[in-house]
Structure formats: structure tokens, C-alpha cells
C-alpha positions in Angstrom: 108.5 -101.3 -2.1 106.4 -103.6 0.2 106.9 -102.1 3.8 105.5 -103.8 7.0 105.1 -102.1 10.2 106.1 -103.3 13.5 104.8 -101.3 16.8 102.7 -102.4 19.6 101.7 -98.7 19.7 98.0 -98.6 17.6 98.6 -94.6 16.9 102.5 -95.0 16.2 101.6 -97.5 13.6 98.5 -95.7 12.4 101.2 -92.7 12.0 103.6 -94.7 9.7 100.7 -96.3 7.5 99.5 -93.5 6.8 102.6 -91.9 5.6 103.4 -95.1 3.5 99.7 -94.3 1.7 101.1 -91.1 0.9 104.2 -92.3 -1.4 103.3 -94.0 -4.4 106.0 -96.3 -4.5 105.5 -97.8 -0.9 103.1 -100.6 0.0 102.0 -101.4 3.0 101.3 -105.4 2.8 101.1 -105.8 6.7 101.6 -104.8 10.6 102.6 -106.2 13.7 102.7 -105.9 17.4 105.4 -107.8 18.3 108.9 -108.6 16.7 107.8 -112.0 16.7 105.0 -111.1 14.4 108.0 -110.8 11.7 108.6 -114.2 10.2 105.1 -114.8 9.5 104.7 -111.4 8.0 107.9 -111.9 5.6 106.7 -115.9 4.8 103.4 -114.4 3.8 105.3 -111.5 1.7 108.0 -110.0 -0.5 109.2 -107.5 2.3 111.6 -104.6 0.8 111.2 -102.4 3.8 111.0 -103.1 7.3 109.5 -100.3 10.2 110.6 -101.6 13.5 109.9 -100.1 16.9 112.6 -100.8 19.9 110.5 -101.8 23.2 108.1 -104.3 22.6 106.8 -106.9 24.8 108.2 -110.1 24.4 111.0 -109.6 22.3 112.1 -106.3 21.3 112.9 -104.7 17.9 116.7 -104.7 18.7 116.9 -108.2 20.0 115.2 -109.5 16.9 118.0 -107.9 14.4 120.3 -109.4 16.7 118.9 -113.2 16.0 117.9 -112.1 12.1 121.3 -110.6 10.5 119.2 -111.2 7.0 116.1 -109.8 5.8 114.7 -106.5 4.5 116.1 -103.0 4.9 115.2 -101.7 7.8 114.1 -98.5 9.9 113.8 -98.2 13.2 110.7 -96.2 14.6 111.6 -95.5 18.2 110.8 -92.4 21.2 114.3 -93.6 22.7 117.3 -91.9 21.6 119.6 -94.0 23.1 119.1 -96.8 21.3 120.5 -95.4 18.0 124.2 -96.6 18.1 123.2 -100.2 18.7 121.0 -100.0 16.0 123.3 -98.6 13.6 125.6 -101.5 14.4 123.2 -103.6 13.5 123.4 -101.9 9.9 119.8 -100.4 9.8 118.9 -98.1 7.2 117.7 -94.7 9.3 116.7 -94.1 12.8 113.6 -92.2 13.6 112.9 -90.7 16.7 108.7 -90.6 17.7 107.2 -88.5 17.2 108.1 -88.9 13.5 107.2 -85.7 10.8 106.1 -86.8 7.4 109.1 -84.8 6.4 111.6 -86.6 8.5 109.9 -90.0 7.1 110.5 -88.7 3.5 114.0 -88.5 3.9 114.4 -91.4 5.5 112.1 -93.4 2.5 114.2 -91.9 0.2 117.0 -93.3 1.5 115.9 -96.4 0.8 114.5 -96.3 -2.5 117.8 -95.0 -3.4 119.2 -98.1 -1.9 117.1 -100.4 -3.4 117.7 -98.6 -6.9 121.7 -99.3 -6.2 120.9 -103.1 -5.8 118.3 -103.3 -8.7 121.4 -101.7 -10.5 124.0 -105.0 -9.4 125.0 -106.7 -11.8 125.4 -111.2 -12.2 126.9 -111.0 -16.2 127.0 -114.6 -17.5 129.0 -115.4 -20.0 128.1 -117.5 -23.0 130.5 -119.8 -25.2 133.7 -121.5 -24.0 133.2 -119.8 -20.4 129.7 -120.9 -20.0 130.4 -122.5 -16.7 131.2 -119.3 -14.9 129.6 -115.5 -14.2 130.8 -111.9 -12.9 129.6 -110.3 -10.1 130.4 -106.6 -9.1 132.7 -106.5 -6.1 134.4 -103.9 -4.5 134.1 -101.7 -7.6 135.6 -104.4 -10.2 134.3 -107.4 -11.7 135.1 -110.9 -10.4 134.9 -114.5 -11.7 133.2 -117.1 -10.0 132.6 -120.7 -11.2 129.8 -122.3 -10.5 131.6 -125.5 -9.7 133.3 -123.6 -6.7 130.3 -122.2 -4.8 129.5 -123.8 -1.8 126.4 -121.3 -0.9 125.1 -118.0 -1.3 123.5 -116.1 1.8 121.3 -113.0 2.0 122.1 -110.3 3.9 120.3 -107.0 4.5 121.2 -105.3 1.7 124.0 -107.3 0.2 124.7 -111.1 -0.4 127.5 -113.0 0.0 128.6 -115.8 -2.1 131.0 -118.3 -0.5 133.2 -120.7 -2.9 135.5 -122.9 -2.1 138.1 -120.5 -2.1 136.9 -116.9 -0.5 134.0 -115.2 0.1 132.7 -112.6 -2.1 130.3 -109.7 -1.2 128.0 -107.4 -3.6 124.7 -105.4 -3.3 122.2 -107.6 -4.8 118.7 -109.4 -4.0 118.9 -113.3 -3.5 116.5 -113.3 -6.2 118.9 -111.8 -8.5 121.4 -114.2 -7.9 119.2 -117.6 -8.1 117.9 -116.2 -11.6 121.5 -117.2 -12.6 121.7 -120.5 -10.6 121.0 -123.8 -12.6 117.8 -125.5 -10.7 119.8 -128.7 -11.1 122.5 -127.7 -9.1 121.6 -125.3 -6.5 118.6 -125.3 -4.5 116.7 -122.8 -1.7 116.6 -124.2 2.1 116.1 -121.1 4.3 114.8 -117.7 2.8 118.3 -116.4 3.3 120.0 -119.4 1.9 121.0 -121.3 -1.6 123.0 -124.1 -1.8 125.1 -126.9 -4.3 123.3 -129.6 -4.1 126.7 -131.4 -4.6 128.3 -129.7 -1.9 126.0 -130.9 0.8 128.1 -133.3 3.1 125.1 -134.1 5.8 121.9 -132.8 7.4 119.8 -133.0 10.1 116.1 -131.9 10.6 117.0 -128.4 11.1 120.5 -127.7 9.6 122.8 -128.7 6.3 126.2 -129.3 6.7 128.6 -128.0 4.2 132.6 -128.3 4.4 133.0 -126.4 8.1 129.7 -124.6 7.5 126.2 -125.2 9.1 123.2 -123.8 7.4 120.2 -123.8 8.6 117.3 -126.0 7.0 113.9 -124.6 6.7 110.7 -126.4 7.5 109.4 -124.4 4.4 111.9 -126.1 2.2 112.8 -129.2 3.5 109.9 -131.7 1.9 111.7 -130.5 -1.6 115.3 -130.2 0.0 116.0 -133.7 1.0 114.6 -136.1 -2.0 116.9 -133.8 -4.0 119.7 -134.8 -1.6 119.2 -137.8 -1.8 118.0 -138.9 -5.1 119.1 -142.1 -5.5 121.7 -142.5 -2.9 119.7 -143.9 0.2 120.7 -147.2 1.6 118.1 -147.0 4.5 118.8 -148.1 7.9 117.3 -149.3 11.1 117.8 -145.8 12.9 
């Protein structure tokens, strides 16, 4: 699992990175001193696990989680126990109180490994033959059929994805990349690190946002150059504005 460590205290960062180095299935790909460093690191690396301090300059860890509901599994690291309830309300995986012992760290990352294994075992089953226009996902303990043509968008959350169709939403333990592998690249396009949308369901767009039915979908600057031409194709008549 690729990890990043965000903490403004050098000794605290060093403690976590040293612990990470002791675990063969963990790899620290970056560190930062502020929650504002997280978007850059996530754009540069495929991050599976985030170790996040709470009290930091400019933006604290919980403020970041509130404004970014999608992202990697998160383990809070802090010297203050009073943030625990708020942290778990934000679906953090665990809450480590400083000073952090290796035994407590190991218990926490074992939970993360188990969660990742569960995600990787989740299934998207495609169908050959008559019904190749649909697939099945495991959702709420059973397999649900989803037709490609009914999908509006797919949204990644911390430990699962939401597939929003014209009729309802489906929540399943999967990585966004698992779903992306099953989607036709002519019909669907990545518009944000947390969103894949159906091209023919886009009703309109602005500089940083797409409109699909009643939903507003963020359009990332990193994907804009690819997304806009695919939306317009030969259907843009131009204008003076």
C-alpha cells in the first residue's frame, strides 16, 4: 500500500515513516507539513493510505476531510483525544493518539490491509452474449444488475464507490479503477480523480463543472483538455460569447 504522512511536526513524521519502513506491504511515497500538501501528493502518486495529523497550520486535518469526502483510507494521528468522535463521523479508518507505539501502529495498519484486501476481492462481473450491455456488482450482500446505458456517473468515496443511475444509486466496496476497467472508453470518461461520467448524459458544462440531470459534477483542470473535445465532438456551432 502506498502511504503519505501529513504532519507539521518533524519528529512525528519521522516516527510514522520509520514504522512504515518496517512493514513489507507499506511504502511511503511522500510526506507533507499541511493538509494543503495532500492534493499535490495524491495527483503525483496512487495513494492507498493517508496518515493525517489534526492540528496543523492553515487547514487542520479534519477540515480537509470535511471538504474532501473522497480520497484514500485515512488514519488520524494526533495528541488530542477530543477529536475522535468527529474523526469517526468522517469515516476515518482509525485514530492514533501520540505518542504512537509500534504495536498500536501495527494494529491500525493491519485493519487497513484487511480493508484493502476486501476492496480488491469485491467484484464487477460483466456478461457475455445477449446481455453484454450490463454488468453485476455486489451490493448489500447480493448481486445487482446495472445497465451501462442507465449510468449517469460513478463517484469514488473513501472506501467504496457510488454508481448513480437514472433510477437509483448503488454503493459497493470497490476501487474506482476497478469500475473504470469495465467501462467503454467511448461511452464514459474520467472528469475528476473521484468521478467518471457517461458522456451522453452531460447536459451542460462550465469551466470547472458539469451538469448531469440535477447533479453538478466537478471538472478537474487535469482532465479538462481531454473532456471538453469529447463532449463537443462535431456538435459545437460556436457563437460570439
